[in-house]
C-alpha positions in Angstrom: 11.7 27.8 -27.0 13.0 23.9 -26.1 10.4 21.0 -26.0 10.3 19.2 -22.9 12.1 16.2 -23.4 9.8 13.7 -22.2 11.4 10.3 -22.2 14.4 11.5 -20.1 11.7 12.3 -17.7 9.8 9.0 -17.6 13.3 7.6 -17.6 14.9 9.0 -15.0 11.6 8.8 -13.1 11.8 4.5 -13.6 14.7 5.0 -12.3 13.8 5.7 -8.9 10.1 4.2 -9.3 12.1 0.7 -10.2 14.0 0.3 -7.1 11.1 1.9 -4.3 9.0 -0.7 -6.2 11.3 -4.3 -5.6 11.9 -2.8 -2.5 8.1 -2.9 -1.2 7.5 -5.7 -2.7 10.8 -7.6 -1.3 9.2 -6.4 2.4 5.8 -7.2 0.9 7.1 -11.3 0.5 8.8 -11.4 3.4 6.2 -9.4 6.3 4.1 -12.4 4.1 6.3 -15.6 4.8 6.4 -14.1 8.6 2.7 -14.5 8.7 2.7 -17.6 6.8 5.4 -19.1 10.0 3.0 -17.8 12.6 0.1 -18.8 11.2 1.6 -22.7 10.9 3.0 -22.3 14.5 -0.5 -21.3 15.5 -1.9 -24.2 13.8 0.2 -26.7 15.0 -0.6 -26.2 18.6 -3.8 -25.3 18.3 -4.0 -29.4 17.0 -1.5 -30.3 20.1 -4.4 -28.6 22.4 -6.8 -30.6 20.5 -5.1 -34.6 21.4 -4.7 -33.3 24.4 -7.9 -32.2 25.2 -9.3 -35.4 24.3 -6.4 -37.5 25.5 -7.2 -35.6 29.0 -11.3 -36.3 28.0 -11.3 -40.4 27.7 -9.2 -39.8 30.7 -11.8 -37.9 33.3 -14.5 -40.7 31.4 -12.2 -43.4 32.4 -11.3 -42.1 36.6 -15.4 -41.1 36.6 -16.8 -44.7 35.7 -14.0 -45.6 37.7 -15.5 -43.6 40.9 -19.0 -45.0 39.8 -18.2 -48.4 40.4 -16.6 -48.0 43.2 -19.8 -46.1 44.6 -21.8 -48.7 43.8 -19.4 -51.7 45.8 -19.6 -49.0 48.6 -23.3 -49.5 48.4 -23.4 -52.8 48.2 -21.0 -53.2 51.6 -23.1 -50.9 53.6 -21.7 -47.8 53.3 -23.6 -44.5 51.3 -21.1 -42.1 50.1 -23.7 -39.5 48.6 -25.1 -39.5 52.7 -21.1 -38.6 53.7 -19.4 -41.3 53.6 -18.9 -42.8 56.7 -22.4 -43.6 57.3 -24.1 -47.7 57.1 -26.7 -48.1 55.8 -30.1 -49.1 57.7 -31.0 -52.5 56.5 
């Protein structure tokens, strides 16, 4: 009976497994690179949205302050904005 040449069998398996392993690791690295790219883009877009939100918040607050001032001026001039805008206050 012939003995089994285990060294040749394992060498053959290694020849098959090594390229598959390299291919898998290459795909995994490429997938990670794509994920990293999109995560970076999402972070950048999120930062832009936060900056825009902050800018709009400041604008809204400034407009609100201006509206309050205008209401006070109109009230001093005898126009009650809360009552409908065109009704004069009775002194």
